[in-house]
Biopython code that builds the backbone (N, CA, C, O; Angstrom):
import numpy as np
from Bio.PDB.StructureBuilder import StructureBuilder

atoms = [
    (1, "UNK", "N", (0.909, -1.227, -0.146)),
    (1, "UNK", "CA", (-0.070, 0.080, 0.071)),
    (1, "UNK", "C", (0.897, 1.231, 0.042)),
    (1, "UNK", "O", (1.873, 1.351, 0.782)),
    (2, "UNK", "N", (0.481, 2.129, -0.974)),
    (2, "UNK", "CA", (1.430, 3.489, -0.931)),
    (2, "UNK", "C", (0.988, 4.354, 0.288)),
    (2, "UNK", "O", (-0.125, 4.377, 0.813)),
    (3, "UNK", "N", (2.101, 5.060, 0.622)),
    (3, "UNK", "CA", (1.998, 5.893, 1.714)),
    (3, "UNK", "C", (1.664, 7.337, 1.089)),
    (3, "UNK", "O", (2.570, 8.015, 0.605)),
    (4, "UNK", "N", (0.482, 7.732, 1.114)),
    (4, "UNK", "CA", (0.033, 9.035, 0.606)),
    (4, "UNK", "C", (0.038, 10.112, 1.574)),
    (4, "UNK", "O", (-0.420, 9.932, 2.703)),
    (5, "UNK", "N", (0.585, 11.352, 1.161)),
    (5, "UNK", "CA", (0.552, 12.559, 2.086)),
    (5, "UNK", "C", (-0.592, 13.415, 1.707)),
    (5, "UNK", "O", (-0.677, 13.832, 0.552)),
    (6, "UNK", "N", (-1.481, 13.706, 2.605)),
    (6, "UNK", "CA", (-2.626, 14.598, 2.237)),
    (6, "UNK", "C", (-2.179, 16.256, 2.469)),
    (6, "UNK", "O", (-1.459, 16.793, 3.310)),
    (7, "UNK", "N", (-2.867, 16.721, 1.453)),
    (7, "UNK", "CA", (-2.360, 18.381, 1.338)),
    (7, "UNK", "C", (-3.182, 18.917, 2.745)),
    (7, "UNK", "O", (-4.328, 18.572, 3.033)),
    (8, "UNK", "N", (-2.459, 19.697, 3.425)),
    (8, "UNK", "CA", (-2.974, 20.329, 4.690)),
    (8, "UNK", "C", (-4.196, 21.098, 4.402)),
    (8, "UNK", "O", (-5.170, 21.103, 5.155)),
    (9, "UNK", "N", (-4.122, 21.731, 3.324)),
    (9, "UNK", "CA", (-5.319, 22.675, 2.849)),
    (9, "UNK", "C", (-6.549, 21.815, 2.795)),
    (9, "UNK", "O", (-7.628, 22.243, 3.205)),
    (10, "UNK", "N", (-6.412, 20.678, 2.323)),
    (10, "UNK", "CA", (-7.622, 19.833, 2.217)),
    (10, "UNK", "C", (-8.142, 19.443, 3.678)),
    (10, "UNK", "O", (-9.317, 19.397, 4.042)),
    (11, "UNK", "N", (-7.092, 19.195, 4.369)),
    (11, "UNK", "CA", (-7.528, 18.743, 5.756)),
    (11, "UNK", "C", (-8.301, 19.866, 6.461)),
    (11, "UNK", "O", (-9.248, 19.633, 7.213)),
    (12, "UNK", "N", (-7.818, 21.179, 6.162)),
    (12, "UNK", "CA", (-8.403, 22.352, 6.921)),
    (12, "UNK", "C", (-9.930, 22.581, 6.170)),
    (12, "UNK", "O", (-10.938, 22.905, 6.798)),
    (13, "UNK", "N", (-9.891, 22.384, 4.955)),
    (13, "UNK", "CA", (-11.355, 22.513, 4.295)),
    (13, "UNK", "C", (-12.196, 21.674, 4.770)),
    (13, "UNK", "O", (-13.346, 22.029, 5.032)),
    (14, "UNK", "N", (-11.779, 20.454, 4.956)),
    (14, "UNK", "CA", (-12.751, 19.252, 5.463)),
    (14, "UNK", "C", (-13.380, 19.674, 6.799)),
    (14, "UNK", "O", (-14.584, 19.701, 7.055)),
    (15, "UNK", "N", (-12.280, 20.023, 7.666)),
    (15, "UNK", "CA", (-12.709, 20.293, 9.064)),
    (15, "UNK", "C", (-13.778, 21.568, 8.966)),
    (15, "UNK", "O", (-14.812, 21.570, 9.634)),
    (16, "UNK", "N", (-13.465, 22.513, 8.178)),
    (16, "UNK", "CA", (-14.427, 23.757, 8.067)),
    (16, "UNK", "C", (-15.776, 23.349, 7.501)),
    (16, "UNK", "O", (-16.831, 23.775, 7.971)),
    (17, "UNK", "N", (-15.708, 22.546, 6.522)),
    (17, "UNK", "CA", (-17.142, 22.257, 6.050)),
    (17, "UNK", "C", (-17.834, 21.312, 7.149)),
    (17, "UNK", "O", (-19.052, 21.443, 7.267)),
    (18, "UNK", "N", (-17.265, 20.491, 7.862)),
    (18, "UNK", "CA", (-17.864, 19.633, 8.836)),
    (18, "UNK", "C", (-18.318, 20.594, 9.946)),
    (18, "UNK", "O", (-19.490, 20.524, 10.316)),
    (19, "UNK", "N", (-17.576, 21.388, 10.446)),
    (19, "UNK", "CA", (-18.112, 22.423, 11.359)),
    (19, "UNK", "C", (-19.207, 23.174, 10.782)),
    (19, "UNK", "O", (-20.147, 23.394, 11.546)),
    (20, "UNK", "N", (-19.303, 23.688, 9.405)),
    (20, "UNK", "CA", (-20.385, 24.393, 8.834)),
    (20, "UNK", "C", (-21.535, 23.592, 8.937)),
    (20, "UNK", "O", (-22.570, 24.097, 9.370)),
    (21, "UNK", "N", (-21.493, 22.307, 8.569)),
    (21, "UNK", "CA", (-22.562, 21.411, 8.500)),
    (21, "UNK", "C", (-23.229, 21.164, 9.941)),
    (21, "UNK", "O", (-24.449, 21.134, 10.103)),
    (22, "UNK", "N", (-22.406, 21.012, 10.841)),
    (22, "UNK", "CA", (-22.880, 20.871, 12.281)),
    (22, "UNK", "C", (-23.521, 22.068, 12.890)),
    (22, "UNK", "O", (-24.505, 22.009, 13.627)),
    (23, "UNK", "N", (-22.874, 23.212, 12.518)),
    (23, "UNK", "CA", (-23.465, 24.363, 12.898)),
    (23, "UNK", "C", (-24.922, 24.678, 12.317)),
    (23, "UNK", "O", (-25.845, 24.987, 13.071)),
    (24, "UNK", "N", (-25.056, 24.593, 11.090)),
    (24, "UNK", "CA", (-26.410, 24.681, 10.437)),
    (24, "UNK", "C", (-27.402, 23.789, 10.746)),
    (24, "UNK", "O", (-28.593, 24.083, 10.640)),
    (25, "UNK", "N", (-26.928, 22.507, 11.196)),
    (25, "UNK", "CA", (-27.864, 21.547, 11.767)),
    (25, "UNK", "C", (-28.325, 21.922, 13.142)),
    (25, "UNK", "O", (-29.539, 21.825, 13.323)),
    (26, "UNK", "N", (-27.598, 22.326, 14.132)),
    (26, "UNK", "CA", (-27.836, 22.220, 15.468)),
    (26, "UNK", "C", (-27.999, 23.627, 16.038)),
    (26, "UNK", "O", (-28.452, 23.685, 17.181)),
    (27, "UNK", "N", (-27.679, 24.848, 15.377)),
    (27, "UNK", "CA", (-27.896, 26.083, 15.982)),
    (27, "UNK", "C", (-29.351, 26.668, 15.232)),
    (27, "UNK", "O", (-29.619, 26.670, 14.030)),
    (28, "UNK", "N", (-30.095, 27.109, 16.268)),
    (28, "UNK", "CA", (-31.333, 27.836, 15.975)),
    (28, "UNK", "C", (-31.307, 29.242, 15.949)),
    (28, "UNK", "O", (-32.034, 29.867, 15.178)),
    (29, "UNK", "N", (-30.462, 29.838, 16.794)),
    (29, "UNK", "CA", (-30.380, 31.257, 17.033)),
    (29, "UNK", "C", (-29.656, 31.917, 15.826)),
    (29, "UNK", "O", (-28.555, 31.556, 15.412)),
    (30, "UNK", "N", (-30.411, 32.939, 15.304)),
    (30, "UNK", "CA", (-29.823, 33.566, 14.126)),
    (30, "UNK", "C", (-28.326, 34.229, 14.404)),
    (30, "UNK", "O", (-27.338, 34.142, 13.676)),
    (31, "UNK", "N", (-28.443, 34.849, 15.547)),
    (31, "UNK", "CA", (-27.054, 35.558, 15.769)),
    (31, "UNK", "C", (-25.855, 34.723, 16.090)),
    (31, "UNK", "O", (-24.710, 35.163, 15.986)),
    (32, "UNK", "N", (-26.180, 33.343, 16.535)),
    (32, "UNK", "CA", (-25.104, 32.503, 16.742)),
    (32, "UNK", "C", (-24.664, 31.912, 15.416)),
    (32, "UNK", "O", (-23.496, 31.616, 15.164)),
    (33, "UNK", "N", (-25.694, 31.762, 14.582)),
    (33, "UNK", "CA", (-25.370, 31.016, 13.169)),
    (33, "UNK", "C", (-24.453, 32.232, 12.445)),
    (33, "UNK", "O", (-23.512, 31.916, 11.717)),
    (34, "UNK", "N", (-24.722, 33.363, 12.646)),
    (34, "UNK", "CA", (-23.947, 34.462, 11.893)),
    (34, "UNK", "C", (-22.535, 34.475, 12.366)),
    (34, "UNK", "O", (-21.550, 34.585, 11.636)),
    (35, "UNK", "N", (-22.536, 34.350, 13.682)),
    (35, "UNK", "CA", (-21.312, 34.508, 14.316)),
    (35, "UNK", "C", (-20.337, 33.360, 14.146)),
    (35, "UNK", "O", (-19.126, 33.562, 14.050)),
    (36, "UNK", "N", (-20.954, 31.991, 14.104)),
    (36, "UNK", "CA", (-20.033, 30.873, 13.740)),
    (36, "UNK", "C", (-19.975, 30.945, 12.130)),
    (36, "UNK", "O", (-18.937, 30.455, 11.685)),
    (37, "UNK", "N", (-20.693, 31.351, 11.350)),
    (37, "UNK", "CA", (-20.358, 31.345, 9.877)),
    (37, "UNK", "C", (-18.990, 32.258, 9.681)),
    (37, "UNK", "O", (-18.029, 31.926, 8.986)),
    (38, "UNK", "N", (-19.112, 33.479, 10.442)),
    (38, "UNK", "CA", (-17.915, 34.543, 10.336)),
    (38, "UNK", "C", (-16.743, 33.920, 10.894)),
    (38, "UNK", "O", (-15.658, 34.246, 10.412)),
    (39, "UNK", "N", (-16.782, 33.026, 11.889)),
    (39, "UNK", "CA", (-15.552, 32.567, 12.434)),
    (39, "UNK", "C", (-15.014, 31.497, 11.631)),
    (39, "UNK", "O", (-13.795, 31.321, 11.617)),
    (40, "UNK", "N", (-15.799, 30.751, 10.952)),
    (40, "UNK", "CA", (-15.544, 29.569, 9.949)),
    (40, "UNK", "C", (-14.780, 30.202, 8.778)),
    (40, "UNK", "O", (-13.771, 29.674, 8.312)),
    (41, "UNK", "N", (-15.292, 31.343, 8.321)),
    (41, "UNK", "CA", (-14.857, 31.951, 7.118)),
    (41, "UNK", "C", (-13.465, 32.572, 7.564)),
    (41, "UNK", "O", (-12.583, 32.602, 6.706)),
    (42, "UNK", "N", (-13.216, 33.019, 8.698)),
    (42, "UNK", "CA", (-11.927, 33.557, 9.024)),
    (42, "UNK", "C", (-10.960, 32.464, 9.109)),
    (42, "UNK", "O", (-9.785, 32.631, 8.782)),
    (43, "UNK", "N", (-11.461, 31.244, 9.580)),
    (43, "UNK", "CA", (-10.724, 30.091, 9.597)),
    (43, "UNK", "C", (-10.177, 29.731, 8.224)),
    (43, "UNK", "O", (-8.992, 29.443, 8.059)),
    (44, "UNK", "N", (-11.116, 29.758, 7.199)),
    (44, "UNK", "CA", (-10.751, 29.214, 5.808)),
    (44, "UNK", "C", (-9.880, 30.281, 5.359)),
    (44, "UNK", "O", (-8.819, 29.836, 4.923)),
    (45, "UNK", "N", (-9.997, 31.769, 5.314)),
    (45, "UNK", "CA", (-9.255, 32.750, 4.882)),
    (45, "UNK", "C", (-7.695, 32.507, 5.376)),
    (45, "UNK", "O", (-6.744, 32.481, 4.594)),
    (46, "UNK", "N", (-7.605, 32.352, 6.655)),
    (46, "UNK", "CA", (-6.261, 32.230, 7.334)),
    (46, "UNK", "C", (-5.593, 30.999, 6.715)),
    (46, "UNK", "O", (-4.380, 31.048, 6.515)),
    (47, "UNK", "N", (-6.311, 29.859, 6.384)),
    (47, "UNK", "CA", (-5.923, 28.649, 5.907)),
    (47, "UNK", "C", (-5.188, 29.053, 4.550)),
    (47, "UNK", "O", (-4.007, 28.821, 4.292)),
    (48, "UNK", "N", (-6.031, 29.645, 3.804)),
    (48, "UNK", "CA", (-5.513, 30.060, 2.428)),
    (48, "UNK", "C", (-4.322, 31.010, 2.282)),
    (48, "UNK", "O", (-3.394, 30.863, 1.486)),
    (49, "UNK", "N", (-4.476, 32.002, 3.159)),
    (49, "UNK", "CA", (-3.265, 33.043, 3.446)),
    (49, "UNK", "C", (-2.028, 32.215, 3.843)),
    (49, "UNK", "O", (-0.977, 32.399, 3.229)),
    (50, "UNK", "N", (-2.097, 31.346, 4.803)),
    (50, "UNK", "CA", (-0.802, 30.673, 5.339)),
    (50, "UNK", "C", (-0.249, 29.667, 4.104)),
    (50, "UNK", "O", (0.954, 29.413, 4.043)),
    (51, "UNK", "N", (-1.007, 29.221, 3.319)),
    (51, "UNK", "CA", (-0.801, 28.460, 2.284)),
    (51, "UNK", "C", (-0.069, 29.346, 1.068)),
    (51, "UNK", "O", (0.957, 28.906, 0.550)),
    (52, "UNK", "N", (-0.605, 30.520, 0.675)),
    (52, "UNK", "CA", (-0.121, 31.514, -0.209)),
    (52, "UNK", "C", (1.369, 32.047, 0.358)),
    (52, "UNK", "O", (2.346, 32.193, -0.376)),
    (53, "UNK", "N", (1.359, 32.297, 1.741)),
    (53, "UNK", "CA", (2.718, 32.837, 2.204)),
    (53, "UNK", "C", (3.831, 31.761, 2.089)),
    (53, "UNK", "O", (5.005, 32.031, 1.835)),
    (54, "UNK", "N", (3.359, 30.552, 2.294)),
    (54, "UNK", "CA", (4.431, 29.437, 2.345)),
    (54, "UNK", "C", (4.949, 29.262, 0.969)),
    (54, "UNK", "O", (6.085, 28.815, 0.811)),
    (55, "UNK", "N", (4.086, 29.628, -0.194)),
    (55, "UNK", "CA", (4.650, 29.433, -1.601)),
    (55, "UNK", "C", (5.534, 30.520, -2.030)),
    (55, "UNK", "O", (6.279, 30.360, -2.996)),
    (56, "UNK", "N", (5.496, 31.607, -1.373)),
    (56, "UNK", "CA", (6.129, 32.768, -1.783)),
    (56, "UNK", "C", (7.683, 32.527, -1.496)),
    (56, "UNK", "O", (8.004, 32.011, -0.426)),
    (57, "UNK", "N", (8.601, 32.872, -2.383)),
    (57, "UNK", "CA", (9.985, 32.776, -2.138)),
    (57, "UNK", "C", (10.512, 34.277, -1.803)),
    (57, "UNK", "O", (10.122, 35.280, -2.400)),
    (58, "UNK", "N", (11.360, 34.265, -0.863)),
    (58, "UNK", "CA", (11.908, 35.702, -0.596)),
    (58, "UNK", "C", (12.867, 36.214, -1.706)),
    (58, "UNK", "O", (13.695, 35.500, -2.272)),
    (59, "UNK", "N", (12.676, 37.427, -1.932)),
    (59, "UNK", "CA", (13.200, 37.989, -3.053)),
    (59, "UNK", "C", (14.839, 38.532, -2.541)),
    (59, "UNK", "O", (15.059, 39.311, -1.613)),
    (60, "UNK", "N", (15.722, 37.970, -3.304)),
    (60, "UNK", "CA", (17.220, 38.472, -2.862)),
    (60, "UNK", "C", (17.523, 39.658, -3.790)),
    (60, "UNK", "O", (17.140, 39.781, -4.954)),
    (61, "UNK", "N", (18.379, 40.624, -2.981)),
    (61, "UNK", "CA", (18.917, 41.717, -3.756)),
    (61, "UNK", "C", (20.192, 41.590, -4.311)),
    (61, "UNK", "O", (20.671, 42.509, -4.975)),
]
sb = StructureBuilder()
sb.init_structure("model")
sb.init_model(0)
sb.init_chain("A")
sb.init_seg("    ")
for serial, (resi, resn, name, xyz) in enumerate(atoms, 1):
    if name == "N":
        sb.init_residue(resn, " ", resi, " ")
    sb.init_atom(name, np.array(xyz, "f"), 0.0, 1.0, " ", f" {name:<3s}", serial, name[0])
structure = sb.get_structure()
């Protein structure tokens, strides 16, 4: 069996989507739903930004 390495971004997206699904299923208060969605959106943006920053190479003068 091959040893596969999972992309960390895929793992973070999977966690975010599972949290969103649980949030939408179990939360009935509208304000908590908005707050939870906002926090998960911040988590996704942070994951994308950290991935983009890792790809950038420092410029040498």
